[in-house]
C-alpha positions as CSV (number, residue, x, y, z in Angstrom):
1,X,34.7,12.0,-37.2
2,X,35.7,11.8,-33.5
3,X,34.8,8.7,-31.6
4,X,32.4,9.2,-28.7
5,X,32.9,7.2,-25.6
6,X,29.7,6.7,-23.7
7,X,31.0,4.4,-21.0
8,X,30.8,6.8,-18.1
9,X,27.3,8.1,-18.9
10,X,25.9,4.6,-19.6
11,X,27.5,3.2,-16.5
12,X,26.0,5.9,-14.3
13,X,22.5,5.4,-15.8
14,X,22.8,1.6,-15.2
15,X,24.1,2.2,-11.6
16,X,21.0,4.3,-10.8
17,X,18.7,1.5,-11.8
18,X,20.7,-1.1,-9.9
19,X,20.6,1.1,-6.8
20,X,16.8,1.2,-7.0
21,X,16.7,-2.6,-7.5
22,X,18.8,-3.1,-4.3
23,X,17.1,-5.7,-2.2
24,X,15.3,-7.5,-5.0
25,X,15.9,-11.3,-5.1
26,X,18.4,-13.0,-7.3
27,X,19.4,-11.5,-10.6
28,X,16.6,-8.9,-10.3
29,X,19.1,-6.9,-8.3
30,X,22.3,-7.6,-10.2
31,X,21.6,-7.8,-13.9
32,X,20.7,-4.6,-15.6
33,X,18.1,-5.7,-18.1
34,X,16.1,-7.7,-15.6
35,X,16.6,-5.1,-12.8
36,X,15.4,-2.4,-15.1
37,X,12.1,-4.3,-15.9
38,X,11.6,-5.0,-12.2
39,X,12.2,-1.3,-11.2
40,X,9.7,-0.1,-13.8
41,X,7.2,-2.7,-12.4
42,X,7.9,-1.7,-8.8
43,X,7.4,2.0,-9.6
44,X,4.1,1.3,-11.3
45,X,2.9,-0.8,-8.3
46,X,4.0,1.9,-5.8
47,X,2.0,4.5,-7.7
48,X,-1.0,2.3,-7.6
49,X,-0.4,1.5,-3.9
50,X,-0.4,5.2,-3.0
51,X,-3.9,5.5,-4.5
52,X,-5.2,2.3,-2.9
53,X,-3.9,3.4,0.5
54,X,-6.3,6.4,0.5
55,X,-9.2,4.1,-0.3
56,X,-8.3,1.6,2.4
57,X,-8.0,4.2,5.1
58,X,-11.3,5.8,4.3
59,X,-12.9,2.3,4.4
60,X,-11.3,1.7,7.8
61,X,-12.5,5.0,9.2
62,X,-16.1,4.3,8.0
63,X,-16.0,0.9,9.6
64,X,-14.8,2.3,12.9
65,X,-17.4,5.1,12.9
66,X,-20.2,2.6,12.1
67,X,-19.1,0.3,14.9
68,X,-19.0,3.1,17.4
69,X,-22.4,4.4,16.2
70,X,-24.0,1.0,16.5
71,X,-22.9,0.8,20.1
72,X,-25.0,3.9,20.7
73,X,-28.0,2.5,18.7
74,X,-27.7,4.3,15.4
75,X,-26.2,3.6,12.0
76,X,-23.4,5.1,10.0
77,X,-25.6,6.6,7.2
78,X,-28.0,8.2,9.7
79,X,-25.1,9.6,11.6
80,X,-23.5,11.2,8.5
81,X,-26.8,12.6,7.3
82,X,-27.4,14.2,10.7
83,X,-23.9,15.6,10.8
84,X,-24.5,17.4,7.5
85,X,-28.0,18.5,8.6
86,X,-26.5,20.1,11.8
87,X,-23.5,21.5,9.9
88,X,-20.9,19.6,11.9
89,X,-17.7,19.8,9.9
90,X,-15.9,16.7,11.2
91,X,-14.3,14.5,8.5
92,X,-14.3,10.8,8.8
93,X,-10.8,10.6,10.0
94,X,-11.4,12.9,12.9
95,X,-14.7,11.2,13.8
96,X,-12.9,7.8,13.8
97,X,-10.2,9.1,16.1
98,X,-12.8,10.6,18.5
99,X,-14.8,7.3,18.4
100,X,-11.6,5.3,19.3
101,X,-9.8,7.6,21.7
102,X,-12.6,9.3,23.5
103,X,-16.0,7.4,23.3
104,X,-17.6,9.8,25.8
105,X,-17.1,12.8,23.5
106,X,-18.4,10.6,20.6
107,X,-21.5,9.9,22.7
108,X,-21.9,13.6,23.4
109,X,-21.8,14.4,19.7
110,X,-24.6,11.8,19.2
111,X,-26.6,13.3,22.1
112,X,-26.4,16.8,20.6
113,X,-27.9,15.5,17.4
114,X,-30.5,13.6,19.3
115,X,-29.5,10.2,17.9
116,X,-29.4,8.3,21.1
């Protein structure tokens, strides 16, 4: 039976992991076994983080809209229900941008729905 040398393949596989672990502290970036564990953990956290980011931004938009609505004497939940009632198809991100960048237009939107 012919001997199989795996050195090149194994070395490339390990090198890929060590490249992903670049920047980790101490032996977490230089020793393969430890680096491999840390890379797996980092990938898991990055997956979770991408999901959390969406939640955090929606929460931020709602807070901004609520603050802008309260300046004009209404509440967030009333504003959203009126938007649906009047078939205004503005999502929370766009409403938040309008509230921050152009408060006069936001006031006009509220005026159209007779909330102020």
